Structures are given as C-alpha cells and as structure tokens.
C-alpha positions as CSV (number, residue, x, y, z in Angstrom):
1,M,-26.5,12.3,-11.1
2,W,-29.5,10.8,-12.9
3,R,-27.3,7.9,-14.2
4,I,-26.3,7.0,-10.6
5,L,-29.9,7.2,-9.4
6,R,-31.1,4.9,-12.3
7,E,-28.4,2.5,-11.5
8,V,-29.3,2.4,-7.8
9,A,-33.0,1.9,-8.7
10,R,-32.2,-0.9,-11.1
11,H,-29.8,-2.9,-8.8
12,R,-31.3,-1.9,-5.4
13,R,-27.8,-1.7,-4.0
14,V,-26.3,1.6,-2.9
15,S,-22.9,0.5,-1.7
16,E,-20.1,-1.6,-3.2
17,A,-19.6,-5.2,-2.3
18,L,-16.5,-6.1,-0.3
19,P,-13.5,-7.2,-2.3
20,E,-13.2,-11.0,-2.5
21,P,-10.0,-11.4,-0.3
22,A,-11.6,-9.8,2.7
23,C,-10.6,-12.8,4.8
24,E,-6.9,-12.0,4.1
25,W,-7.3,-8.5,5.7
26,Q,-9.1,-10.1,8.7
27,R,-6.4,-12.7,9.2
28,E,-3.7,-10.0,8.9
29,G,-5.6,-7.8,11.4
30,Q,-5.9,-10.7,13.9
31,R,-2.2,-11.5,13.5
32,I,-1.4,-7.8,14.2
33,Q,-3.7,-7.8,17.2
34,H,-2.2,-10.9,18.8
35,E,1.3,-9.6,18.2
36,I,0.6,-6.2,19.8
37,L,-1.0,-7.8,22.8
38,R,2.0,-10.2,23.1
39,V,4.5,-7.4,22.9
40,L,2.8,-4.7,25.0
41,G,0.3,-6.7,27.0
42,R,-2.3,-3.9,26.5
43,A,-3.7,-1.6,23.8
44,L,-1.4,0.6,21.8
45,A,-2.1,4.3,22.1
46,I,-1.3,6.4,19.0
47,R,-1.2,10.2,18.7
48,E,-1.5,11.2,15.0
49,V,0.3,14.5,14.1
50,D,-0.3,16.2,10.8
51,A,2.9,18.2,10.3
52,G,1.9,19.8,7.0
53,S,0.5,17.1,4.7
54,C,-2.0,17.3,1.8
55,N,-4.3,15.0,3.9
56,G,-4.0,12.0,1.6
57,C,-2.3,10.0,4.4
58,E,-4.9,11.2,6.9
59,L,-7.7,9.7,4.8
60,E,-6.0,6.3,4.8
61,I,-5.4,6.6,8.6
62,H,-9.1,7.4,9.1
63,A,-9.9,4.3,7.0
64,L,-8.1,2.2,9.7
65,N,-11.0,3.1,12.1
66,N,-13.8,1.9,9.8
67,P,-15.4,-1.6,10.3
68,Y,-13.5,-3.1,7.4
69,Y,-10.0,-2.6,9.0
70,N,-11.2,-2.3,12.6
71,L,-8.0,-0.9,14.1
72,E,-9.5,-0.5,17.5
73,G,-10.5,-4.2,17.5
74,A,-6.9,-5.0,16.9
75,G,-5.9,-3.3,20.2
76,I,-4.9,0.0,18.8
77,R,-6.5,3.3,19.7
78,F,-6.0,7.0,18.9
79,V,-5.6,9.4,21.8
80,A,-5.9,13.2,21.9
81,S,-2.8,13.9,24.0
82,P,0.8,12.9,23.4
83,R,1.1,12.4,27.2
84,H,-1.1,9.3,26.8
85,A,0.6,8.0,23.6
86,D,3.0,5.1,23.0
87,L,3.5,6.0,19.4
88,L,3.5,9.2,17.3
89,L,2.2,8.7,13.7
90,V,3.4,11.7,11.8
91,T,2.3,12.6,8.3
92,G,3.5,15.1,5.8
93,P,6.7,17.1,5.3
94,V,7.3,19.1,8.4
95,S,6.4,22.7,7.7
96,R,8.4,25.5,9.4
97,H,5.2,26.4,11.3
98,M,4.9,22.9,12.7
99,E,8.5,22.2,13.5
100,T,8.4,23.5,17.1
101,A,5.0,21.9,17.8
102,L,6.2,18.5,16.5
103,R,9.3,18.8,18.8
104,R,7.1,19.7,21.8
105,T,4.8,16.8,21.0
106,Y,7.7,14.4,20.8
107,E,9.1,15.7,24.2
108,A,5.6,15.3,25.8
109,T,5.4,11.7,24.8
110,P,6.5,9.4,27.6
111,A,9.4,7.1,27.1
112,P,9.9,4.6,25.5
113,K,8.3,6.5,22.6
114,L,8.0,5.3,19.0
115,V,7.8,7.5,15.9
116,V,6.4,6.3,12.6
117,A,6.8,8.6,9.6
118,V,3.9,8.1,7.1
119,G,3.9,8.6,3.4
120,D,6.6,9.7,1.0
121,C,6.3,13.3,2.3
122,G,6.9,12.1,5.9
123,C,9.8,9.9,4.9
124,D,11.8,12.3,2.7
125,G,9.7,15.4,1.9
126,G,8.0,13.8,-1.1
127,I,6.7,16.2,-3.8
128,F,7.4,19.1,-1.5
129,G,11.1,18.5,-1.4
130,E,13.8,18.0,1.1
131,Q,14.0,21.6,2.3
132,S,12.6,24.9,1.2
133,Y,11.6,28.2,2.7
134,A,8.4,26.6,4.0
135,S,9.4,23.0,4.6
136,C,11.9,21.3,6.9
137,G,11.7,18.1,4.8
138,G,11.0,14.6,6.2
139,V,10.1,13.9,9.8
140,A,13.6,12.5,10.5
141,R,15.1,16.0,10.1
142,V,13.2,17.2,13.1
143,I,12.7,14.1,15.5
144,P,14.1,10.6,15.5
145,V,12.0,8.1,13.4
146,D,11.8,4.4,14.2
147,V,9.8,3.2,11.1
148,A,9.1,4.9,7.8
149,I,6.0,3.8,5.7
150,T,6.4,4.8,2.1
151,G,3.6,5.4,-0.4
152,C,1.6,8.3,-1.6
153,P,-0.6,7.6,0.3
154,P,0.2,4.2,1.8
155,A,-2.6,1.7,1.9
156,P,-4.2,1.1,5.3
157,I,-2.8,-2.5,5.5
158,D,0.7,-1.0,5.0
159,L,0.0,1.4,7.8
160,M,-1.0,-1.5,10.1
161,R,2.2,-3.4,9.1
162,G,4.3,-0.3,9.8
163,I,2.8,0.2,13.2
164,L,3.4,-3.5,14.0
165,A,7.0,-3.2,12.8
166,A,7.5,-0.3,15.2
167,V,5.9,-2.1,18.1
168,T,7.9,-5.3,17.6
169,A,11.2,-3.3,17.4
170,R,10.3,-1.5,20.6
171,P,12.9,-1.6,23.3
172,P,11.9,-3.4,26.5
173,D,10.2,-1.2,29.2
C-alpha cells in the first residue's frame, strides 16, 4: 500500500492513461451506432440475464456502460424488463435453477426477439461442462440463440460486435 501511495505522490496521477488506439474504439463505436440506427431506426433495448455465470462476463458487460465504450451513446440501452427488450444478452452456463426463469424471460420478450449467448460458458458450457447435475450447458440447449460471442470473458469491443451482428441479422419487423 505504501508503495502505491509513494508512486501517486511522485507522479501526481492516480489513474492510468488511455491506451493509444482510443480513436479506433471510438470509430468502431460510431460505426456500430450508425448501423443500429440504420437497421432499427431507434435505440436497441437489451435485457441482460445471468443464467449461472462466474460474473466475469458481467464485468465486461458493465464496462460497456463506462465513458470509454459509451454503449448508451451508441444507441443501446439496458432495460429492467424483458417486455421492453429487443435482445436478450445471456451469460453463463444455464444452471438447473435458472432454466425455467430463462425460458419465461424468453417468452416474455416481444417478437422479433434476438438472443446473444456471451462467453465460452454461454456458448457451450465452458469450464462447467456441457451438462451435469447442476448445469444444463450452453444457452442454446434451453432457448434459441442467434449469435454466440466466445471468450472467457469476451472483450467489450467483441460484445459490441456481437450485438451488432445480431441486429444486422435481425428479420424485418
């Protein structure tokens, strides 16, 4: 702790500087924003569902809302109810306790609904395995999945690209 405090006192900077290619993220974010508005004509509403994950993917999803990635500035917002959602963002292998809740959430989402499975666990069960006494495996074993974003956990820019892939593959209303 003392080492960190001495370092802060010496450099007078508490936080890290932004990585150099910040403009690359901004250009990618602007491209995604324009594409979403072109396809939907409005903001995209996402309902995030943790179906039994270790919370690694949730940390990356939360990073999407910080000023660096600015997901809301790209025309994407998170909603509290599946009845207001266009897209379900599901993380983790589906635990037996969440299987029914995930199905109900999917049924409550209005059509045309999109589902994105996030992380290796959401795609195929990851380190928790395909199926066990406590796990149903990947999200696709419980509800239909439109796009799967691999990674443990996937980077925020990969999440944005996966969301864009789901929206551009969306059937016409």
